[in-house]
Phi, psi and omega in degrees: 000134184279130177278115183301321181295318180295318179298321179294319179296320179295321179294317179295321180294317178298317179298320179295319178298316179299316180296320179295321179295316179297317179297321178295319178296316180296319178299317180296318181291333180271359183297146177294342180273354184301318179304317179292319178298319180297319179297318180294319179298320180299316181293316180300318180296333182257009181305327176302342178295338183298334182264012186286339182066202177269138184224140169051244184296343177304325181293318178294319180289328178295319177302316180291314183297327181270003173084018181271337183274190180260013178240155176279155181306326181293345179258030186297336178260021176248105187263312184237118195264298184206181184300315182298318179295319180292320180294325177295319178294323179293321178300318180281320179121358175291335166250133184285167182298333182273356177296151181282123177300337180270008180304132179220130180212107181216123185247140182272089187223049187290329178297318177291322179300320181296324179292327178287323176297325175296316176306312185283346172277324186265318185214065187297338184246020182232087182297331180299322179289328175294320177294321177299320175302315179297320180296329177293323175292324176298315179299318180295319180295316179295320178299315179297319178297318181297318178292325177294318177302315180293325180293321184276318187253003180084169179281068186243167177293335179296314177297321179294320178296318178300317180295320180296315181294323178293324178295326182272352188303124181293347178295344178282348191299310183292312175303328179286326184264357189232101186303323181293345181254014177301334181305327180294320179293320181293317178299318179296314182304304181292325179295315179297320178296324178297313179294319179301313180296321179296317180297317179295323177298318180293332180274323188253337175081008179283120188296324183296334179292325175299314182291332173295320177300317181295318179298317181296323176298316179299319180292323178296316178296326181281351179269322184190149179299335179293349173300344175301336179295340174304316180296331178298316181285324176298313179296317181299318180296315180297327185278326190248329186254316182300151182242125176161180173299146187301321183293326178291321179298319181288327179296331178293343180265004182302315177303321177292322178297325177296318177297315178298319178296318179295320178297315180298322179294314178299319180299319182286310182291330179276002179058042175272161179125188183226130176223150174087358181258148173267359181256314174266137176238129179263113181300331182284323181271335183220067185297323181291317178297321179294314180297323181292331182263350187302308186299317181294312180293322178299320179296319177296321179294319177296322175300316179293326180288319192260343182237168177288354183274120185290149180297336182301339178297342176294343179255001188284340186238150180292136177304139179095348179276161180295324179297318178296321179295315181296320179294322177296315179300317180297316181294322178291327177296318177299315179300319179296318178296322177296318178299313180300323181289315192266343185304312180302320178293315183295324180291332184268335192233118184290330176294321175297322177297322177300310182294319182294314181294320178298317179295318181292316180292331179288349174289333188301307183293329185277346176282000172288347180244156173305143186298125179214143179299333182295348182267002194268014183304313181283323179297320179296329179303307179287325183296316182291326176294318178298317181295321178296316177295323179295325178299313178296320183292315186284319186270009169255179181277355185297323186286345182277352182272123174062022178239150181296140178299325179299315179297321179302316179296316178298314184294319180298314180294313182297318180295318179297317178298315180295324176295319177298319180292317189265354175246309184276309185279335188305314181300321180289324177295321178296314179297319179297324180290320176298317178296319178298317179300318179294320180293319178297317177299319179295321177293325176298312183291327176295317179296318180292328180291341181276353178292135180308135182233013178287159185303333183299331187297337180294339178250018183236154168270123180273114182255115182257113187292310191218051177300133183299332173201162193266315189303307188265354179238359174230299179304320183293341178304316182296314185296312184292320180290326178296319180288328181266004179057043178263158179301139182256134176301153177299313173216163174238133183229102174272132183263348181206170179247025178112175180089173179284145183231157170235111187253123181238129176278115183253358179184174181301330187238016187216151177232144168255133179238125175253135186260101189287334179256016186088152184293325178246093188285349176207172187295321183292334181294347177271010185308319189260006177207125179280149172299340178284353179249085190284157171272170176221144177296133183088358181298137180241138175234117183255122179236163176302116177085003180197138173240136182248132177236119177279107186277325180206159181243153176270187185295339180271358183082015178259159180302130175260322178218135182229139175255131178250122182247136181239151182283351181230161175304149184296341179273359183299139182295349177284351179251128179245108186265130175220155177227159180269127177206129177055041173085004179217166173270135178232156178300147179224143179245126178300146180290169176291160181301131181088350182268151180239138176236129176266128181246117183287158179292128178265145178292134180276202183279343181267000000 
């Protein structure tokens, strides 16, 4: 028989233990040592990045830094310069025939460039030390975020929880493991310091702190274009937290506005920005295209920030397909649920309005690029603060007042799930992302290693029938071989950008290729040509050793069938034919005249 008094005492004891545990956690999160602890936790979580080696764009930047390319090290973030440069690349084959001759891509990231130049001065052949350098910037960014949380929300457990979740955020994984993406960490570090200094100036009134904020903004902008998100939080603070007439609040941002104006002027006069790409969108050169893609890309980025599903899935499917539509619907559903969850808190709490508006406005600069989790540094700053405040709001009695019981149940469940994702699962998601990045890089290097390297290739045109994508499986051939001193093909000729093909031999020297999955089978395959640069039926592109004729277009205005003409028979030893199969390039033999061969879509490196 159960003793009621004993059961009550056990229940009270359990409740007391739970309360002490909760109180202990809150005390730890409110500790003055928490910012340093968060920075250390962030670095420990990303330690697997030290073994990542060089990956993807690191190879292109390494060529430049070591003086092998046609650009100076200070121009390491300048990839496509002008028409003459692009045509020269097209002649050789590092840019495909379908690339836009007007392609331009030059980024103003000199602060980040200087850190890379330091790497190559001190330890040029030790990528682990370069990754360690990146991890130090990660620690600095997390430390700045933790101090900013405490400055805005006080030395509370809420600020500590936000700092802990930001430290664990898996979105840091790629910048930590990808030397070429260190610029994101640097921009975040200086950007957070700029906002922190501005908030302290408004609280303490020390004039020099204001000018420190202005300097940090300039450094953030000089590290990466995503540093523009710093202005999002500065504006948000002035609009939602600061107290005074609205015009006075905005006037306090004039020094920052001068820096932004100077940066924009330098950007314009220095011919920085991106044009001609279907992956990068320049708001200044293509405002309508940018506005049209903003909502879709922003929804994918919010999905990547708040759920375990990466934003990159937004690029996995070709636009217009049912799979792409379903992914878009899912991402918009996630965005709608987030609005439903946070609106009551945001309406009641001006600090929550600051974080929410800052996070939303910081989406604007990063939607100029295809959606990727590596871009979420600034979005995560406000998002983790919102989730921490939501935790306090939902699990206290405040949320039960004047709110629908249905919403309370939804908010309690959603907040608990989000805490599990961003506290418990986040470290594992970050490690998994680093591992995925390393595996993809390994598949890339395996594919590049399968390219013929015997001495004969130096006098041959390498014809690649179906590379799954161009940048990392064709363009990178030149960079990796240059660094390894391997024989270089005379020219490289990619015939497609991925997907299933139907190849027909129509003559001794010509092939017809029909693109069964569309010429651009996914969003990333449009990297080198914007939809605003249309093809035309009958269009001819003449390159050394090959002429391309666009015979017909599909419903999207992209090539449906293309004829490739060569000056010699296709069996001539000056042509080296290879195709992509099972993760490597293998020899390929053109079919007999009049014969057709169907080539299925091969899985790429992703």
